[in-house]
N, C-alpha and C positions, 0 to 999 in steps of 0.2 A: 365768328370773324367779323371784322367790321366793314368789309367791302367785297362786292361781288368777285372782284379780281382775286381776292385771297381764298375765297370759298372754291372758286374753280380751280386754283392750283392745288390746294389741299387735296380736292377730290382727285385730280390727276395724279399726285404724288402717291396717294394710298393706293390706286389702281396700279401704278407702276410698281410698287414694292410688294403687293399682295397677290396679284393676279397671274401666278405662274402657270395656271392652266386655262386662263380666259382668252380664247382666240375667237370669240363669237362676235358678231357684228350686228347692227340693227336689221340687216338683211337677212338674218339666218332664218331657216324655215322653223316652222313650228315643231317644238321639242315634244316627242312622244315617247314616254318611258313605261316599261312594263315592270310593275313592283307587286310581287306576291299575288299575282292575279288581277291587278288593277293597272289599267292603262291610264297614265297621267298625259294628257293633252294640253300644252301651254304654248303661248308664244313668248314667255318670259322666264318660267322655272325650269329647271332641270332637277327632277327627282330621282335620287338613288336610295335603293333598299340597302341598308347597312346589314343588319342580322335581328332576329327575334324581334320584329316589329319596331324597328329604328328606321326612321327616314332621314336622308339629308336633303335638304331643300336648298338648292343653289340658284343664285340670281346671276348668270354668266353675262348678262348684258348690263348689269348694274354698274353705276360708277365705282361703287364700293366693293364689287365682287362679293356680296354678302352670302353668307351660308348660316341657315338656321335648321333647327332639327325638331323633330317630333318622335317623342318617345312614348309608346303605347303599352299599357299594362292590361290585365284582364278586366279591370274595373274603371280605369280612367287614363287619361293622358295628359302629358306635358308638352307645350309648345316652348321652345327654347328660343326666344328672339322672334321678331315679326316683320322682318324686312325692312328695305330701304324706302318703300313707297313710290318709287320711281316709275313703276308701271302703270298702265291703264287698268281700270277693273274689268274683271271677266265674271260674268253671272252675278253682277252686283257686289263683288269684293275684290279687293287686290290680292289677298292670300288665303282668306278663310275657305275659298272653293276649293283649294288645293288640300287642305286637312280635311274638308268635308268628304272628299273623295277616298281618303286614306282611313277614315274611323268614323263609327257611329257614336264613340264614346263621348262623354263629356271631356273638353278639352281646357285646360287651364294654361294660361300664359305666363311665364316667367321670362323677364329680361336679364340677360348676361350682365347688362350695365346700361345706363340710361343714355349714351351718346345717340345723337339724332338718327345714325344709320341702323339702329336696332329696334326702333320703337314707333315707327311710322304709321304701321297698320294697327296699334294697339286697340282702337275703338272698335275693330272687328270682333274681338273677344269679349264674351260675357263674364268670364271668371278670370280676375287678373289676381295673381298672387305674388307676393314680395317675400323676400327671406325676412325672417323675424330678427331683425338687427335693430337695437336700441335707438341709433341715431337716425334710422329712418322713421322709425314710429314717432319720434320727438317732432317730426315735420307734419303729422297729420292733423287735419282741421276738420271741423264739422262731421259729416257723415263718412268718415273713413276716406276723406279726400287728401291725395297727395298732390302738391303743386311742383311742377319741374321749373328749375331755375336756368338760366341761359348757361350757367356753368355746367349744369347737369348734362345739358344738351349738346355742348360744345359748338353747335352750329344750328342757327334758326330758333323758332319759339313754338314749335308744335312737337309733342302735345304740351298744352299748358297745364292740364292737371288729368287726373283719373281717380275713380273710385276703386280702393282697394278691397278685394271681396274676401281674401283669405291670407294669412301670415304663416308661412311655412317654416317649420323648425329648423335650425342651423345646426349641422354636425350631428343629426339624428337620423335614424332610419325612417324613410317615408315609402309605404307600399302602395304602388299603382295597381297592385293585383298581381302576384307572383312576379313582382319586379320591385327590387328593392332599391332605392336611389337615396343619396345624401346631397344636401346643398352645403357648400363649403365657401365661406366668404374669403376672397384672395385679392385683397387691395393692391394698389399699385399703379395699374392703369387708371383705375378709379377707385374711390373708396368703397363703392357699393357692388364691386365686381364680384360675381357669385358663379361658381363652378357647379355643373351637376356631376357627380360621381355615381355611376350606374354600377352598383355593386354585384349586382346579377350578372350582368353580361361583361363585366370588366372593361367599361368604356369610361373616359373622362372627357367631358365637354368644357373647354376652357374659355370660350368668349374670345375677347382681345387680349386676355393676359398673355397668351402665348398662341401665335399662328406662325404660317410661313410667310412672312415679311418683316419689315422694320417694325420694332416695338417702340411705342410713343410713351413718353413719361412727361410730366407736366410741372415738375419742380425737383430741384435736386434732393429735396427731402424724401421724395417717393422711392429713391434708391433703397433705403433701409427697409421700407416697407415691402417692396418688391422682394427683397431677400428674405424678409421673414415668410412671405407667403410661399416662395419656391421651397423654402426648407419644410415648412408644413405639407406641402403637396408630396415632396419626395418621402417624407415620413409616412404618408397614408396610401401611397400607390406603389406598386411592383411592377416589374417589366411584363407580367402578364396582361395589363392594361393597354388599350389603344387610345391614342389622344386625338382630338379633334378641336381645330379653331374656328373662327368665325369669318373668315375671309380667305378667298383664292383657293389653293388646292387645301381640301380641309384636314387631310390626315397628317399628322406630327409625329417624327420618329421619337420613340421614348426617351432616347438618350438627350434628347435636346432640353429635357428638364435638368440634367446634370450640366450640360453646356451652359444654359443659362445661369445657373448658379455659380459656376466658374466665371463667366462673363461679369457677373455682379461683384464678385470678390476681387476681380481685376481691376474694375473700377473703383472700388472703395479702397484698395490698398495702392491706388494712384500707379498701377503697373500697366493700365491700358491707355495707350496714347489717344488723345482726343483731338478733335478738330472743330474749331468755331465756326459757324455759318450763321447766315441770316435766311430764314424761311418764312415767307408770307409776312415780312415785317417784324418778325420777332427773332430775338437772338436766340441760338439753339447751340447744343453741343452734340456732336456726332461720335459714337464709339463704333468700332468694328472688332470683332472677335471670332475666330473659328467659323466664318460664314454667317455670323448673326450681327445684326445691327440694332442699336438703341440710340435714340435720339431724344434728348432731354430740352424741353423749353425752359427758357428763362423768363418766365412770366412774373 
């Protein structure tokens, strides 16, 4: 955004549409959560144990109501996103002190996508992994250095660059140790958006592609890409899967996949009524369908 006012308004709106379970304030008491024998004490994070060594790391006081995830196998772990970075450090870190309490295994950090609210603590992790996508590899310079653009981040200029330690295969099994996951590229919200499909535990982590709140697209051309991604997700998932997003109330009902597909078809066929609006100085089009909302910026 070009001005502080626009940034503040964006943050307010994202909170409004995403934080359906966020009633915490800055005066809330320290959060203490029991997780499989581990008590997590934090004045910022709310850590929930999902199942089978899977942790939901929520930021109820964040302006973005961020939700990150830690998936632990027998041999290694994956951290999915790294928080908004709005909190003060505890024990020398903003988020790694949480993962350190949950596992002694090596932790690799994977971003769901590059927007500012998902990568602010990236420097705290020693092993940064990216999905093995050609258009990302083309941007590598020097010693595996990836530089973020302002378009990647959406807001702000941090991080400017990072060294990539490992490229993980896409659409292929990755074994964390008796736990098989796959990375799936799901462009639409951003081109690099990547889901984690936990095949062992039947869980799909979808980042900002789908969550409980308004969905944001940044160009009319993204509609077709979004549709291709939802078709692919529906083809590889079944109703045994539980779905989780990256903001607000994390769990998503499975039938929301089909609702999103129907929504996109409705827009593409010109059967969904739109309303023109101006948000933060940008022209946008808003669509509503069956309790869902899509906002498309006309950038």
